N, C-alpha and C positions, 0 to 999 in steps of 0.2 A: 649443648648450649645454643640457644636461639637468640636472635637479635630482635628487639622490639623497636618498631619504627614509629616515633611519635608524630602526631598530626602537626602541621604548620599552617594553621588556619589564617584566612584573611577576613572571612565573614564574621562580623560581630566584634572584631578587635577594636574598632573605633566607636562602637556603640556607646552612647552616653547613659550612665546609670543615675540613680537618685543621689543627690548630694548627701554627704555625711550629716548625721544629726547635729553635730557640733562643728560644722564647717567654718562658722564665723569665729570660733575660739582661736585656732591657730592663725587665721587671717588677721584678726585684730591684734593678737598677741605679738606677732612679728612686726607689725607696723609700730606698735607702742614701744617695742624693744629696739627697733632700728632708728626711729625718728630722733629721740633726744641726742644720742651720740653723733649722728650725722649732722644735725642742725647745729650742735655745739662746734663741731669741726668746721662747718661752713662759716659760722660767725668768727672763728679764729683764723680763717683763711688757710686751713690745713686739711682740706678735703682729700688730699693725697693719702692721708692716714686712715681713711674710712674703710679700706679693705681689712684692716686689722680689727677695728671695732665690729665690723660685720661678722667676723669669726665668732665673737662672743654673742652678738645679738641674735644670730640665727639659731642658737641653742633654744630659743623660746618656741621653736616649732615642735619640740618633743614632749612626750609623756602626757598629752592632754587627756587620755583615757584612764590614767592611773589615779587611784585615790591619793589624797594629798600627802599622807604619810609615806607612801611608796614613791610619789612623784618627787618629793624633796630629795630622796636618795638617788633616784634615776637622773634627775637634772644635775645633781652634783657630779655624777660620773660622766654625763654628757659634756659638761663644761670642762672637766679635767681631760677627757678624751680629745676634745677639740683643741685644747691648749697643747697637749702632747703632740698631736699631728702637726699643728702649726709650728711648734718648736723644731721638730725634725726637719720640716720643709725649709724654714728660715735658715737654720744652721747649714743645711745642704746648699742653699742658694748663696750663702756667704762664702762657702768654701770652694765652689767650682762654678764655672760658667758653661761647662760642657752640657749641651742639650741632651745628648745621649745618656750621660750619667744622671741628669735630673729626671729624665723620663723613667729610668730604671728605679730610682728612689721613689718616684710617684707611683709606679706600678706596685712596688712592694708595700708601700703605705696603703694603697687602695685595697690590696688583698687582706692586710691585717685589719683594716677598718671593716671590711665586709664580714670577715669571720667573727670578729668581736661583737659587732652589732647584731648579727643573726644569733650568735650564741646567747647573748644577753636578752634577746627578743625585745629590743628597745622599741620596735614598732616604727611606723612611718615618721619621717622620711628616710629612716635607715641610714645606711652608710653614704648615701649620695652627697649630703651636705658636707660631711667630713672630707670626702674626696674632692669636692668642689673647692673648698677653702685651701686644703693642703696643696692641691695641684696648682692652683693659681699662685700661691705663695712661692712655689718652687721657681717661678719665672719672674718674680719681682726683684729688682735690683736690691741688694742687701749687703750689709757688712756685719761682722760679729758684734761690733759695738752697738749696733742698732737693735739687735735681737731682744735684749731685756726690755727696752722701752716699748717695742711693738707687742711683745707678749703681755706687758702690763696693761696696754690699751685693750687687748682682747679679754684679759681677765676681768677688768672693770666692767666691760660690756656684758661679759658672761654673768657676773653677779647681778647686774640689772635684769638680764633675761631670766635668771633664777627667780628673782622677786616677782617679775611679771607672771611667770608660770604659776607661782604659788598664790598670787593675789586673789583669784576668784574664790579661794577657800574661805576668805573672810566673809563672803556674802552667802555662799552655798557650800558649807563644809562637807556635805554628804553627796554632792552632785555626781561625781564619777560612779560611785557604787549604786546610786539611784538609777543612772542611765543603764548600767550593766544589768541590773535587775529587770528594768523595763524591757530591755532587749530579750532577755531570757523568757519573759512572759509572752512577748509577741511571737517569738519563734515557736514556743510551745503551743500557742494558739494556732499557728499555721500548721503545725504537725497534727494537732487534734482535728483539723479540717481535712487533712490528707494523711490519714494514719498508714496508708499503704505505700507512701512515698519514702524510700530510704534516704533520699537526699534531704527531705524535710526533717526526718528523724535525726540524721547526722548533724544538721545545722542547729537543731534545738539542743541536742546533747552538748555540742561545742559551746553554745551560748550559755548553757547552765554552768558548765565548767568555768567559763570566763567570769561569770557572775560570782561564783564561789571564790575564785582567785582574787577578784576585786575586793570582796568583803573581808577575806582573810588578810589582805595586805593593808586594810584601811586603818588599823590601829585599835584603840580601845573598843570593847564590845558595848557601846552605848545602846540605849533603848531603841533609837531609830534604826540602828544597824541590826539589832535583833529582830525588829519588825521586818526588815529587808530579808533577813535569813529565812523567815517564815514564808515570804513570798517566793523566794527561790525554791523552797521546798514544794510549794504549790505547783511550780513549773515542773519539778521532777515528778510529782504525782501525775501530772498531765501526760508525761512521757510514759509512765507506767500504765495508765488507764485512759488512753485518748478517747475511746468511745463514751466514757462516762464524764468527759470534761466539757465544760461550757466555754468555748473559745472567747465569746464576748465578755465573759466575766474576767478572763485573764487580760484581755485588751483594756478593759475598764480600769483594772488595777494599774496597768502600765501607764495609762493616761493620767491617773492620779499621782503618779510619781514625778510629773513635771513640776518645775518650780520648787518652792520650799514648803509646800503644804504638808500636813500630817501624813505619815506613811499609812496606807490602808491596813486595817487590822484583819487578821485571819485567825483561825483556830489556834489555840496555844499548842496543839499537838505538833505543829510544824517545827517548833523550836526543839522538840524532843527528838527529832530525827538524827541529831548527832553532830552539831557544830563543833562540840568539844573533840569528838573523834576526828573530825576533819582537821582541826587545828594541830593534831598530833602527827598528821601525815607530812612527810618531808618532800619538798620539791626537788627536782633534778638540778644539781649545781650547774651553773653556766659552763664551767670548764669541761664537764662531761659531754656537752653537746658539740665541742669543738671538733672531735674526731670525724663525725659524719659530714662536717662542713668542709673538710679538706679539698674535695673536688671543686667546690665553689670557689674556695680561696685560690686554688691553682688556676682555674679559669680566669679569675679576675686578674691575677698577676700576669699571666700570659697575654690575655686580651688587651689589657691596658698598655703593657710594654710594646706589643706589636703595633697597636694603634698609634701610640706616640711615635715610634720609629717611622712608620709609614707616613704619618703627617709631616714629620721632618723631611722625609724624602720628597714630598710634594711641595716643599718650600715654605711651610708654616714655621715661623721662628719660635712661637710659644704655643706648643701643641697641647696645652692643658685641657682644652675642650674635648679633644679626642680621647684623652684619658677618662674624663668625666662621662662622656658618652658611653664608652665601653663599660665602665664600672656600673653605670645605671642599668645595664641590660640584664645582669645575672640574677635570675629568680630561682625558685626551688627546682625547676627542671627545664629541659630544652624547649618544650612547647611554650611555657610561660616566658622564657627568655626571648623566643621568637616574637611573641605578641608584644612584649615590652619594646623590642627593637623597632617594630613597625610603628608603635605609638610614639616612640622617641623621635624617629625620623620625620614623621608627619608633623608633630608638634613643633620641632625645631625649625622646619622649613616655613611653617606658618608664622612662627615667631620672628624669623628673619624678615619676612614681609612686613610684620607689624613694626619691627625696629626701624625699617626703612621709612615707614610712614611717620613715625614719632620722632625720629632723630632731629628734624628741624626745630621742633618745639623744645626738645631737651637741650639743644645747643644754644638756646637763647641766653643761658647763663647758668652758673653753678646751682642757684636755687631751683631753677626749672629742672635741672638734672636730678637733684635730690628728690623733688616732688614726683617726678616720673618714676624714679626707682621705687619709691614708697607705694605708688599706685600699682606697679607690677608685682611688688611683694604681696599686696593684698589679693590681687587677682589670681596669682598663682595658687595660693592656699585656698581661696574660695572655690576654685574650679577643679583642682586636681583630684578631689574625691569623686567627681563625676566620671572622669576618665583621665589617665595619666597624660595622654596627648594634649588634652585641653589645658591642663595646668602648664605643660611645657611651652605652650604658646606665649605665656607670660614670663616663664622662667628664662627663656632665651634672651629677650630684650633686656630683662633685668640684669642678667649676667654681663651683657655687653655694656650696659650703662655703668656698671660697677668698675669695669676696666677703664672707663673714661674719667673717673674721679681724680686721677692724677693728671689729666689733661685731655682735651678733646682730640679725637683721632679721625682719620679719614674714613667715612662710613663705608665706602666701597670696599676698601681693603679689609675692614672688620667683617663685613658680610661674607666676602669671598673666603676668608680664612675659616670662619665658623661653618660655612657650607662644606668645605673640604673636610674639616674635623668631624662634622656630624656624619657624613657618608662613610668616611674612612673608619671612624670609631665604631659605627654600627656594623659594617660589613666585617671588619677584622675581628671585632669582639664576638660576633656570632660564629665565625669560623673557629675561634678559640674554644667556644662552648662545644662545638662538634668534636674538636680534637681531643679535649679532655673529658672523657666519659666518666660517669658515675657508675662504675661496675658493681658497687656494693649496695645499690638501691634495693635490689631484690633480696639481699641478705637482711636488710633492715626490715623489710616486709615480713620475712620469715620470723625474725625476732619478735616483731610486734604481734604476730599471730600466736606465737608461743606464750607471750605475756598474757594475751587475752584468754587463751585456753586455760592457763593456770589460774587466773583470777576468776574465771567462770566456774571452774571445778571447785575452787575453795568456797565460793558463795553457794554453789549447789549442795556441797556437803553440809554446810551450816543449815541450809533450808531443809534438808532431809532429816536433820536431827530433831530431837524433842524440844520444841519451843526455844529456839536460840535467843539469847539475850540481845537486846539492841546494841549493847556495848561491844559484842563480838561481831554481830552481823553488819553493823554500820561501816566499820573500816573496810570490810570485804566489798561492800557495795561501792564505796568511794573508789577503791582501787580498780574495780571492774569498770566503773564509769570513765575514769581517766584513761584506762587502757584502750577502751573502745574509741575514744576521741583521738588518741594518739595513733591507733591503727588506721583510722580513716585519713588522717593527715599524711601518714607515711605512704599509704597506697596512692593517694592523689599525687604526691610528689613523684613517686616512682613511675606512675603511669605515663608521665610526660617525658621520661628519659628514653635514651636509645642505646642500642648495642648491649643488651642485658638479656638474661634468660626471661622468657615470658612469665608473667605473673599468673598464679593460680587463682583466677577470678572466682571459680566455684568455691574454693576453700575460703576466700575472703568473705564472700556473700554468706556462706554457712556460719562462719565464725561471728559475723556481725548479727545475723538473725538469732542464733542461739544465745549470744552474749546479751543482746537487748531483751530477749525473753526472760533470761535469768535476772537481769537488772530490774525489769519490771516486777518480777515476782518478789525480789528482796524489798523493793519499795512498798509493794502492797502489804507484805508481812510486817514491815516496820510501822506502816501507817496503822494497821489494825492493832498492833501491839501497843503503840503509844496511845491510841484511842481508848483501849482498855485501861491503860495506866492513869489517864486523866478522868475516867468516868467516875462520878461520885458514888 
């Protein structure tokens, strides 16, 4: 057994990337979701209740990449999950004032939220918002009699957030699947320009898989969606024959998918490649993914608990920010966790400076406080896709302003406590990540390699037979494509872990090369077969 030592880089950790294609959607959605409840409470003179409505309003941050049929279900679970975490926190706060007990409850909640969000693959912002709300609620004065009313406020705001999340579907009902298809076309074009780059190939394959998942979760197979199916198939064909692909044509199709214009038309043969076969494939249930997430859940529980206890030892009376800081660190492996820790500390420190500059304006009155909070809500979501630290610059003052909804506080004390919580949470959280190793990461790579080998052999046997029917070859191709994407994700996650047996990089490279060659051969065979089928 050998120990793998992951890199802990500093170079590039703070580099800014391109903003998300839809950065403005979560930014505008959260403002529209937060503003009416907060302004209503402001008019009623009950801004102290805003923390509870914020719990529901922040659900508007989720599921913006999902088609609307899938988004409706995802947002429902997000709202219910938010209410469940808030309920546990409020009941705990009403039953005890022991800070140690409350930190323990917060750590266990954070671990459960991390595991469930990752298993459900809910996407950004993941578990952090849930943990932020539940951890803050743990240290809010509470009685059992108040809990139902506070949960009702959160539920009402959650329903409003659900409506905000679904509203764009009235204007652009196929928007999410059009974006996913366009991304698949662009990444396929990039691979066609660099066909010898394995990273470009892996990115294109992952984008194609994501586009299929989006289309398959979009609902009824309308004509626009069938046209999108054919475009995704063109991206798959580009993966199979990059040297025979015109990248500019793929990019032109991607550009045409902007807005609500007609979906570009391609040859009918694309539709014959097997969308019905794809529909028959079952996805892995969320609960099956919980097992591999156990080390992450343990890291979260231990890191949040120790961070909270350490913060209490330094004299911070409400150490919820230490819990949130620790919970925000944990990514798929130790290297990514380190990078997120650096980003979190830098962003929080800059955010504290920004809060110090803005607090005189925010303290002009409750209305100014609400408006400043709305501005930081927008800024956080507008910037966070460029780099996590940049979004944290706005998240930190926003979180501090929310704590002042119940009454203005002394800025120096707030800044000092958040500084301590940030440093303690990041340091203790990372130590917990080192202490709890993911020793089975290598086993998951071995399993993923076995799955790829079996899928490749099945597809190769069909190819070697006499003229395999598309109905038989297509499921094998889909299975192999999904297995290759899963292998790359598993290897990337395991490569950043430590204290495990060294990965067999040669075997991984060989499996990917032979797998993609077989995948390309199946695509070419299906394309030629369906061309003959539609030939007059």
